[in-house]
N, C-alpha and C positions, 0 to 999 in steps of 0.2 A: 349048163343055164343058159348061155345063148340062143340057143333052140327056143326055150321059154320064153325069152323076151320078145322074139321074133312071133313065136303064136300069139303071145298077147295082143304086140302091135297089129296083128290081122284082123283082130276082132276089134280092136279100136277104130283101123281103118274102113270099117262102114258107116262112122260117123264123123270122124277127122282126116284130114289130109295126111298122108305120109311125112310132109314136111314138116308140120307140125307136131309130132310126136317125138318126144324130146326121149331119147336112150341114154341110161346111165347106169354106174355099177351101184350097188345097194347104199352104200355110204353117203352117196354125190345125194341120189335121191332122197335120203332122209334127212341131210341138212339142208337141202334146196328148200324144203316143206320147212324147217324150224328156221331157216333164214331170210325167207320170205316173209314171214309174219314178224320177225326179230325185226327186220329193216323199216317195215311199217311202223311198227310201235316206237319204232328210234325216232322218226319223221314226227311223230305227236307228240314225245317228249319232248325235244329239239325245239319245236315251235312252242309247247308251253314254259320251257326254261325261260325261252326269249318274252314269254307275256309279263314272266315276273320282272323280268328287266325292264320291259316297256311300263308294266305300272310304278316302277321308283322312279323311272327318270322322265316323263311326261311322253314318251313314244307312243304310237297307237299300233298295237301289234297286227291290226288287219292290214297296215298300210305298209309295216314292215314284211308281211307275209305276202301281199301282192309285188312288191318291189324282188324280193328274191324269188319268187315264183315265175315271174318273168325271165330270169334267166332260164334258157333251155336246159342248161346243165343239172337244174333243180327241177323246175317246173312245179305247176299250182295245187298237185293232189297232195292228201294230208299234210297241208299247213292250216287247217281251221282248230285256234287254240280255242280250247275248251275245260272243262272240269275232269279230264283225264279219259283214258279209254277205259271200258270194260270187255265182257261176253266171255267166252269159253276157252277162245284162240291165243290171244296175245300175249296177256300173262302166264299161260301153262305152257306156250313155247317157248318163249322166252326163259324161261325158269328153267326148263329141258335142256335148252341150250348151255345154263348157266352149271347146270349140275354135270352135263356132260364133260364141260370145262375143267370143273374142278376134279371130276373123276380123271381127267386125263394130268392135271397137274398143269392145267395153264389157268394159274390164278390170275394174272393181269387180263388175261381175257374175259374170265370168268367174273371178274370186277367189273370190269367195263360195260358187258351186256346187262349186268344185275343193275346199273344205274339207270338204266331206262325204267325200271320195276320204281325204283327209288323214286326218280321223278315224277311218275304218275302218282305215288302214293302222296310225296309231297303236294303237289296240283291240288289234290281231294282236302288235305290238309288244311294247305293254303285258303282255299275259296271257302271250307267253313269258317273258319278262323275268322275270316273278311266281313261275315253275316255277323258275329256277335260284334266285333269291332266297329263296327258301322253303326250297330246299334245302339251305342252307348254304352258296351259291355255290358249288358245285361238285358237276356229274353226271359228269363222267368217269367211265366206264367200268358207269354205273349203268343198269338195265335201268327203260325205261320204259315201260307199256303204254299204247296209242295206242286210244282208242275213237273209232272214225269218221272216216273219209277223205276223204266226197264233202261238197259244201258246203253241201246240207241232206239231212235225211231221208227216204227213200221213193225215191232215185235213185241211179245210180251216177256220176253226173254229178260231174267234178271240179274243174270249170273255176274258179278265182280261189276255190278253196276254201283257206279261213283255215286248215286242218290241215296246210297244205304249209308254210305260212312258220312254223308252228310247229314242224313239223318240222326244218325248216332249222336253226333257230335251235338245238334241242336235239342234232343232230347234228353242227353247228359246236363246239359246246360237249361235245362227245364223248360223248354218250350213247349207250346200245344202246336201238334202238325196237323195240318187237313191237306192230305195227298190226295191227287188226281192224276189219274193215267189212263187212257182212252183203253188199252189194253190188258193192263197188269191186272189181275185177278185180288181181290180184294184179302182173300186166304192167302195169297202169295205173300202181299206187303205184309202183312200181319206176323206171317213164317218167319218171313226172311228178317224182319228188325226183331222178332223174340230169339233168334239165333244169335246174337250178340251178348246174350246176357248181360243187359245194360246196366249201368249204374246209374238207375234214378233218383231224383232226388227226395222223395216221398217212397219209401220201399211197401208203403201199405195200398199204394195205388199199383194195377195191373196196367200192362200196356193199351189197353183200349181207353183207360182213362185219359191218355196223350195223345193218341193217335185217331183222327178220324178218316176214314177211306170215303172219298167223295165221288159223286157222278159228275159232276160239272166244274170248269173253273172259277165258274162263279160263286158257287156256293163254298168252294175252296177260299177263296178272297174274300168274304163276308166277314167283317170285323177282323181281319187281318192286318197286322201291323207290318208284313212282308210278302214279296212273291219270289219265291228262288226256282227258276228253272233249270231243271237239271237234266231235261232229254227234247233232243231237237224236234220236237213233232210239229208239222209244218202247220198244224192249227194254232199254235201259240203264237204264229207271227200273224193271224188274222182275227186275233180275239179284239172286244169292243172293249180296250182300254178305259177308256173313260167311264166305262160304268162298271169296272172293276176298279177304279179311284173312287168313284163316289161311293162304295161298299165299303170301305176299307178304314181303318182307323187313320190317322194324320200323326206325324208323316207316313207317308207311303213309302215304302222301300222296293225297287225291283232287283233284285242279284241275278243278273244272267251269266248263266255258266254255260251257253251254248251260243253267244254272238248273234242271238238271234231278232232282237228286239230294235228298233229305231230310236236310238238314245234321245234325239235332239225333240223328238213328237212326243216321246214321253214325258221328257223333262217339262213341255210347253204343257201338258195335262197336270204334273204338279208332283209329277214321283221325283225322287232321287233314286237314281241307275246307278247300280255300280255292275261292270262289265269287266270280263277276262281281258287282260292284256290293256285297259284303259284306267288312268291314275284315278284313285280314289277322289269322290266327290265330300266325304265326311265333312271336310272342315267348311263345308258350306252349308251343312244341316243345322238347323237350330234346335232348339231344345223343346220347343213347344210339343207337346203330345195329346191325346185326346182325337175325338172325331170331328 
């Protein structure tokens, strides 16, 4: 086996310096891959757990993340609070780690790692429920613009995307969705949402009666009561929010699930802004509706 390891190392040395090649036994290699993704997912769930505490106390999660990230023992990476992680790797590898621990009768260890997934699911549910609560506990018939459907920016990959759970909740509450993502195909969005077997308010209507996939964030926001940012696309930082506000119903809400927007600037325009890790503004919101 060691001969095979060295032969493989010789091949990799064509591209990688020898001192950068790590030699391990089989189990160490397997666990290194699982543990790496589990540790990254753990950091995301940790800062998201703190974001819930910030919202309850009045702290700002960005300020907390900056403070703890300045500690060299912690560092600033993967401390961006959000609606949760997605993609094909993090959840799969954490659950593989959980399964392995359960198989080896390491129950407490399995429970520890499984809590990362539980916290991630909680963060997505919490964000979705916040939308309904802030919009006077009823979104039936209201148009909501969803900005971003991919699990992260610069990809069309929707595997385990938090946007899907948010959309599921809003649809089951009777909302009308206008979804914009610069890379995700229309067919992919409809296919993902159909997979949920949604409990729609009107069983006689199909998904297309509730969901419109559009090619512009401005089309999505036209006559919308709220904008929900689900993916951290850079273009969402540069949108003409004054124009979008003029197109929307009033009061106009923005729910920022990726901490992208400048809250003060948007509030000056007239938006009611709800942001991950920042105490809710819903007590300030009046009851006036209409355009």
